[in-house]
C-alpha positions as MATLAB code, in Angstrom:
seq = 'MDNAPLRAIIPPMDHDVIIAGGGLNGTTLAVALSLYGLDVALADPRAPAAQSDPGFDGRSYALSVGSRNLLRALGIWAAVSDRAQPILDIRISDGRAGEGPSPLTLHFDHAEIEEGPMGHMVEDRHLRPALIDAAGGVTRIASGVTGQSPGPGGVEVAFADGSIRRAAALLGCDGRATGVGRRAGIRRVEWSYGQTALVAAISHEHPHRGVAHQFFMPEGPLAVLPLSKNRSSIVWTERGERARGIQSLPDADYLDVLRPRFGDFLGEIALEGTRFTYPLGLSLATRFAADRVALLGDAAHAVHPIAGQGLNAGLKDVAALAEVLVEARRRGEDIGRADVLARYERWRRFDAVQLALATDGANRLFSNDNPAIRLARDIGLAAVARMPVLRRGFIREAAGLTGDRPALLAGRPL';
ca = [
     -76.207  124.344  -25.310;
     -74.381  125.303  -28.506;
     -72.831  122.520  -30.546;
     -69.079  122.130  -30.098;
     -66.999  123.535  -32.944;
     -66.366  120.953  -35.677;
     -62.582  121.297  -35.294;
     -62.949  120.177  -31.650;
     -64.838  117.070  -32.699;
     -62.620  115.992  -35.590;
     -58.885  115.980  -34.814;
     -56.660  117.749  -37.346;
     -55.102  115.822  -40.207;
     -51.405  115.058  -40.331;
     -51.568  114.459  -44.092;
     -54.081  114.453  -46.928;
     -53.228  110.844  -47.806;
     -51.006  108.092  -46.452;
     -49.684  105.581  -48.974;
     -48.831  102.122  -47.636;
     -46.044  100.637  -49.723;
     -43.105  102.395  -51.354;
     -42.690  100.197  -54.428;
     -43.003  101.423  -58.004;
     -46.755  102.097  -57.869;
     -46.729  103.656  -54.402;
     -43.804  105.941  -55.182;
     -45.276  107.029  -58.535;
     -48.578  107.823  -56.818;
     -46.758  109.862  -54.170;
     -44.998  111.873  -56.887;
     -48.253  112.501  -58.786;
     -50.289  113.607  -55.768;
     -47.564  115.790  -54.282;
     -46.975  117.425  -57.673;
     -50.585  118.642  -57.587;
     -50.489  119.994  -54.061;
     -51.598  117.149  -51.786;
     -49.754  116.493  -48.526;
     -48.558  112.903  -48.934;
     -46.857  110.491  -46.526;
     -45.251  107.374  -47.980;
     -44.924  104.508  -45.489;
     -42.395  101.751  -46.139;
     -39.950  100.118  -43.701;
     -37.406   99.690  -46.502;
     -34.913  102.534  -46.732;
     -34.817  104.297  -50.131;
     -31.077  103.694  -50.371;
     -31.629   99.944  -50.069;
     -34.046  100.054  -53.006;
     -31.653  102.074  -55.195;
     -28.885   99.487  -55.423;
     -27.053  100.252  -58.694;
     -26.280   96.568  -59.268;
     -28.171   94.682  -61.985;
     -30.468   91.960  -60.648;
     -32.145   91.160  -63.986;
     -35.461   92.883  -63.274;
     -36.903   95.043  -66.036;
     -40.304   96.281  -67.133;
     -42.126   96.639  -70.437;
     -43.632  100.128  -70.196;
     -46.495  100.915  -72.553;
     -46.850  104.210  -74.422;
     -49.399  105.242  -71.792;
     -47.001  104.498  -68.937;
     -44.263  106.443  -70.699;
     -46.667  109.377  -71.066;
     -47.397  109.225  -67.340;
     -43.713  109.258  -66.407;
     -43.096  112.107  -68.834;
     -45.982  114.150  -67.382;
     -44.507  113.647  -63.888;
     -41.029  114.736  -64.981;
     -39.513  111.264  -64.499;
     -39.066  109.990  -68.050;
     -36.080  112.223  -68.806;
     -34.085  110.437  -66.088;
     -34.477  107.013  -67.749;
     -35.162  107.685  -71.436;
     -31.542  107.428  -72.606;
     -31.301  103.939  -71.056;
     -34.710  102.718  -72.215;
     -34.888  100.267  -75.112;
     -37.738  100.904  -77.591;
     -39.924   97.907  -78.459;
     -40.330   98.150  -82.223;
     -41.847   94.785  -83.097;
     -43.519   91.914  -81.253;
     -43.435   88.372  -82.657;
     -45.730   85.709  -81.203;
     -45.363   82.017  -82.023;
     -46.288   78.564  -80.771;
     -43.988   75.557  -80.471;
     -42.147   73.006  -78.380;
     -38.704   73.099  -76.828;
     -36.074   71.942  -79.309;
     -38.465   71.992  -82.287;
     -38.530   75.700  -83.027;
     -41.604   77.869  -83.535;
     -44.603   77.026  -85.676;
     -44.562   78.652  -89.134;
     -47.936   80.250  -88.281;
     -46.919   83.351  -86.326;
     -48.266   86.781  -85.440;
     -46.205   89.931  -85.994;
     -46.958   93.377  -84.541;
     -45.040   96.275  -86.129;
     -44.757   99.664  -84.398;
     -45.138  101.368  -87.790;
     -48.845  100.453  -87.669;
     -49.500  103.129  -85.018;
     -48.693  106.824  -85.119;
     -47.349  107.123  -81.559;
     -43.980  105.521  -82.307;
     -42.578  102.487  -80.433;
     -45.189  100.230  -78.821;
     -43.367  100.583  -75.538;
     -39.965  100.665  -73.871;
     -38.015   98.228  -71.739;
     -36.596   99.879  -68.633;
     -34.410   98.141  -66.081;
     -35.401   98.292  -62.427;
     -31.981   99.637  -61.447;
     -32.725  102.755  -63.524;
     -36.460  103.225  -62.979;
     -36.632  102.767  -59.212;
     -33.922  105.320  -58.303;
     -35.507  107.848  -60.706;
     -38.848  107.461  -58.932;
     -37.256  107.706  -55.485;
     -35.399  110.881  -56.506;
     -38.637  112.403  -57.843;
     -40.319  111.646  -54.505;
     -37.548  113.355  -52.549;
     -39.906  116.015  -51.170;
     -42.515  113.527  -49.958;
     -42.745  112.777  -46.236;
     -41.391  109.282  -45.595;
     -42.386  107.050  -42.700;
     -39.794  104.347  -42.156;
     -42.315  101.895  -40.756;
     -45.017   99.581  -42.033;
     -48.732  100.160  -41.522;
     -50.148   97.849  -38.847;
     -53.652   99.214  -38.294;
     -56.312  101.593  -39.535;
     -59.427  103.076  -37.939;
     -61.679  104.906  -40.406;
     -64.138  107.498  -39.206;
     -66.392  110.233  -40.600;
     -63.603  112.808  -40.658;
     -60.607  110.700  -41.663;
     -58.644  107.542  -40.933;
     -56.214  106.934  -38.084;
     -53.268  104.884  -39.288;
     -51.074  102.944  -36.860;
     -47.472  102.043  -37.626;
     -45.094   99.324  -36.465;
     -43.012  101.914  -34.619;
     -46.005  102.705  -32.378;
     -46.875  106.057  -33.952;
     -50.329  107.055  -35.205;
     -51.131  109.571  -37.942;
     -54.376  110.864  -39.411;
     -55.259  111.395  -43.060;
     -58.327  111.738  -45.242;
     -57.517  108.427  -46.986;
     -55.215  105.433  -46.756;
     -54.041  104.138  -50.144;
     -52.894  100.517  -50.262;
     -49.961   99.852  -52.588;
     -48.765   96.998  -50.378;
     -48.927   94.025  -52.753;
     -51.249   91.085  -53.217;
     -51.003   90.163  -49.510;
     -52.262   93.683  -48.748;
     -52.769   94.342  -45.075;
     -54.657   97.527  -45.906;
     -57.224   95.581  -47.928;
     -57.487   92.752  -45.395;
     -58.115   95.108  -42.488;
     -60.736   96.915  -44.569;
     -62.606   93.625  -45.001;
     -61.972   93.404  -48.756;
     -62.074   89.797  -49.941;
     -60.043   88.380  -52.832;
     -60.588   85.879  -55.620;
     -57.363   83.911  -55.945;
     -55.928   80.801  -57.522;
     -52.523   79.410  -58.423;
     -51.529   78.354  -61.922;
     -49.042   75.794  -60.618;
     -46.439   77.665  -62.659;
     -43.341   79.628  -61.715;
     -41.665   82.407  -63.687;
     -37.889   82.193  -63.996;
     -36.544   85.682  -64.641;
     -33.059   86.603  -65.805;
     -31.158   88.798  -68.221;
     -28.943   87.457  -70.978;
     -26.367   88.851  -73.328;
     -26.358   87.494  -76.873;
     -24.169   87.458  -79.952;
     -26.571   89.029  -82.467;
     -28.557   92.295  -82.126;
     -32.226   91.982  -81.191;
     -33.223   95.014  -83.329;
     -35.843   96.048  -80.799;
     -37.962   92.927  -81.334;
     -39.793   91.281  -78.425;
     -40.618   87.593  -78.755;
     -43.292   85.527  -77.046;
     -42.883   81.772  -77.529;
     -45.809   79.687  -76.293;
     -44.846   76.190  -75.149;
     -46.853   73.493  -73.318;
     -45.223   74.259  -69.951;
     -45.846   77.993  -70.309;
     -44.655   81.008  -72.324;
     -41.110   82.248  -72.786;
     -40.856   86.009  -73.273;
     -37.637   87.469  -74.705;
     -37.685   91.235  -74.236;
     -35.035   93.572  -75.688;
     -32.796   95.571  -73.390;
     -30.129   98.104  -74.330;
     -27.160   96.852  -76.358;
     -27.036   93.118  -77.112;
     -29.005   92.096  -74.052;
     -32.499   90.779  -73.395;
     -34.688   90.029  -70.404;
     -36.319   86.612  -70.242;
     -39.456   85.606  -68.370;
     -39.548   81.843  -68.650;
     -42.530   79.926  -67.309;
     -42.304   76.315  -66.108;
     -44.342   74.062  -63.847;
     -43.619   74.745  -60.197;
     -41.445   71.755  -59.241;
     -39.585   71.791  -62.555;
     -38.887   75.520  -62.156;
     -37.470   75.021  -58.669;
     -35.106   72.384  -60.022;
     -33.945   74.624  -62.872;
     -33.407   77.581  -60.567;
     -31.179   75.478  -58.309;
     -28.799   74.625  -61.184;
     -25.424   76.312  -61.696;
     -25.417   78.983  -64.413;
     -23.927   76.725  -67.090;
     -26.531   74.005  -66.516;
     -29.316   76.607  -66.368;
     -28.271   77.815  -69.834;
     -28.185   74.225  -71.118;
     -31.868   73.861  -70.167;
     -32.740   77.261  -71.618;
     -31.049   76.902  -75.026;
     -33.448   74.336  -76.569;
     -36.356   76.587  -75.598;
     -34.619   79.793  -76.648;
     -33.182   78.650  -79.968;
     -30.196   80.125  -81.763;
     -31.736   83.170  -83.474;
     -29.636   85.530  -81.318;
     -26.483   83.415  -81.464;
     -24.546   82.498  -78.352;
     -26.126   83.532  -75.044;
     -24.766   84.129  -71.533;
     -26.364   85.108  -68.220;
     -26.066   88.614  -66.826;
     -26.965   89.697  -63.317;
     -29.008   87.724  -60.803;
     -31.608   85.043  -61.565;
     -34.820   84.938  -59.580;
     -38.247   83.327  -59.594;
     -41.795   84.054  -58.498;
     -44.910   81.849  -58.364;
     -47.728   82.651  -60.781;
     -51.356   83.022  -59.900;
     -54.335   85.322  -60.190;
     -55.359   87.514  -57.264;
     -58.218   89.988  -57.683;
     -59.762   92.139  -54.961;
     -63.565   92.046  -54.944;
     -63.534   95.799  -54.290;
     -60.923   98.461  -54.982;
     -62.299  100.923  -52.422;
     -63.719  100.769  -48.894;
     -64.246  103.192  -46.003;
     -61.407  105.739  -46.374;
     -59.350  103.136  -48.293;
     -58.376  102.529  -51.933;
     -56.237   99.705  -53.357;
     -53.849   99.963  -56.308;
     -51.500   97.713  -58.275;
     -51.032   94.167  -57.015;
     -53.063   95.021  -53.916;
     -56.045   95.361  -56.269;
     -55.156   92.960  -59.100;
     -52.225   90.625  -59.716;
     -52.311   88.781  -63.034;
     -50.235   86.371  -65.123;
     -47.283   88.139  -66.818;
     -48.237   86.617  -70.188;
     -49.064   90.046  -71.651;
     -46.459   92.030  -69.709;
     -49.153   94.350  -68.350;
     -48.687   94.044  -64.580;
     -46.867   97.319  -63.944;
     -48.784   99.095  -66.714;
     -52.077   98.168  -65.048;
     -50.781   99.505  -61.734;
     -49.728  102.772  -63.345;
     -53.219  103.080  -64.849;
     -54.519  102.856  -61.281;
     -52.086  105.578  -60.240;
     -53.177  107.899  -63.062;
     -56.901  107.304  -62.437;
     -56.766  107.735  -58.656;
     -54.549  110.819  -58.905;
     -57.041  112.413  -61.289;
     -60.023  111.569  -59.060;
     -58.366  112.908  -55.891;
     -56.930  116.058  -57.441;
     -60.256  116.972  -59.074;
     -62.136  116.261  -55.819;
     -59.764  118.503  -53.885;
     -60.248  121.307  -56.398;
     -64.008  121.030  -55.889;
     -63.561  121.257  -52.132;
     -64.699  117.678  -51.494;
     -63.488  115.376  -48.736;
     -61.077  113.270  -50.817;
     -61.454  110.220  -48.572;
     -65.249  110.121  -48.718;
     -66.848  106.933  -50.022;
     -68.426  108.492  -53.104;
     -65.082  110.042  -54.154;
     -63.152  106.766  -53.881;
     -66.023  104.940  -55.616;
     -65.299  107.029  -58.741;
     -61.830  105.504  -58.865;
     -63.206  101.998  -58.381;
     -65.761  102.421  -61.184;
     -63.076  103.731  -63.479;
     -60.572  100.946  -62.930;
     -62.264   97.760  -61.789;
     -63.945   96.735  -65.060;
     -60.697   97.183  -67.003;
     -58.727   95.258  -64.367;
     -61.203   92.371  -64.389;
     -61.054   92.258  -68.200;
     -57.241   92.066  -68.058;
     -57.385   89.302  -65.451;
     -59.809   87.250  -67.559;
     -57.810   87.826  -70.747;
     -54.481   86.776  -69.238;
     -56.079   83.821  -67.471;
     -57.728   82.634  -70.686;
     -54.585   83.100  -72.769;
     -52.476   81.148  -70.301;
     -54.959   78.273  -70.215;
     -55.248   78.269  -74.009;
     -51.521   78.234  -74.728;
     -50.094   76.285  -71.755;
     -51.130   72.854  -72.990;
     -50.130   70.372  -75.671;
     -53.523   69.217  -76.954;
     -53.015   68.781  -80.748;
     -56.469   70.087  -81.666;
     -56.083   73.159  -79.478;
     -52.574   73.753  -80.803;
     -53.844   73.691  -84.384;
     -56.734   76.017  -83.566;
     -54.545   78.592  -81.809;
     -51.937   78.518  -84.614;
     -54.674   79.148  -87.168;
     -55.993   81.927  -84.924;
     -52.574   83.620  -84.784;
     -52.243   83.387  -88.544;
     -55.751   84.791  -89.052;
     -55.094   87.836  -86.855;
     -51.814   88.367  -88.725;
     -53.836   88.791  -91.932;
     -56.371   91.260  -90.493;
     -54.758   94.733  -90.303;
     -57.647   96.399  -88.460;
     -57.765   93.755  -85.745;
     -53.981   93.630  -85.505;
     -53.811   97.423  -85.117;
     -56.450   97.218  -82.384;
     -54.344   94.720  -80.441;
     -51.278   96.956  -80.819;
     -53.124  100.021  -79.531;
     -54.543   98.045  -76.607;
     -51.110   96.724  -75.598;
     -49.650  100.231  -75.938;
     -52.230  101.630  -73.513;
     -53.873  103.831  -76.135;
     -57.487  102.663  -75.895;
     -60.439  103.116  -73.570;
     -61.253  105.911  -71.140;
     -57.677  106.968  -70.418;
     -56.777  109.184  -67.469;
     -55.220  112.489  -68.478;
     -51.721  111.547  -67.298;
     -51.717  108.400  -69.477;
     -52.484  110.616  -72.443;
     -49.589  112.887  -71.452;
     -51.859  115.725  -70.303;
     -51.500  117.544  -66.978;
     -54.305  117.353  -64.414;
];
């Protein structure tokens, strides 16, 4: 008896890929893949309109040069560039609340690299709607993913609304509690730092001149990141219980606690928008790919915000996976096959593990008040400040200009 036709054995695909999670990484990935001809479905129970609230809730992101290149290559940067604040300098110092910074500091100047500003600060209320608009032609599924059944010809994906769709691959952009990764049997290495980030935006009397500040204090770092006009975003780390108490204070009392840590270098300060918090910990997937599945962003790696690289690392995942899938499709390969997705994992996992270890080590080194360690780290900052080659290397690394960069991060089309 003749074999049955292959198309009778393997049901037809509804999409090339299904992306679980319509946050910043998931939406950017949908834009990139659809731009290069893949049929993409983006699954998220949250309505796009609900995510595009024009109000200011204080959230903002430090986008590296590489991330800016990616957004430019996808046609998104033009929608946010006039409201993005360039980061021209970064100043890093050690100290205690109320005592001011140590005189031994580290200064990074954007003039030390040829690519211009080291990055840009972009507010969530501008970036998210621009991404959603760019993904306007992508199929949206207003339901969360509840199940997945991989097979030799594709993966069946079940949704909370009871529907089922087939695709070559399921891409998990569904956060550190990723259901996609859990159902695929991917384990995680996780621990809590016992710290909480307090996030808010402030207005201030004096101009910031495009300078970002990172103050290291025993309880945790305080980042002051320039926004447009005389405003800055703060990411203020405290021990968990202390942070909960601060967050519960009225605005005036909140500012009274902040001022000794912040200092007076920007003059009088006032809160703008909504304050919020999130617990800090490390969460790293042991694999970034499984049968018909790949993980990106926080679903693959969630790190301490000490270096401001969380979203940038996720966008590196987006650029790498988009390049792998688009090139595989052009070669006529099954884009969900294990060896194709393994190329993405090899490309990104080592870099992600390095970032996790670096941020973990930096947080442990600086979030203590041991006098000997404080002296050693202050001397270390001062030493790097006097070594132009090393300092330039750190700047290029933070700007996303080093390593085996995907084409989109270098601003090149696929």
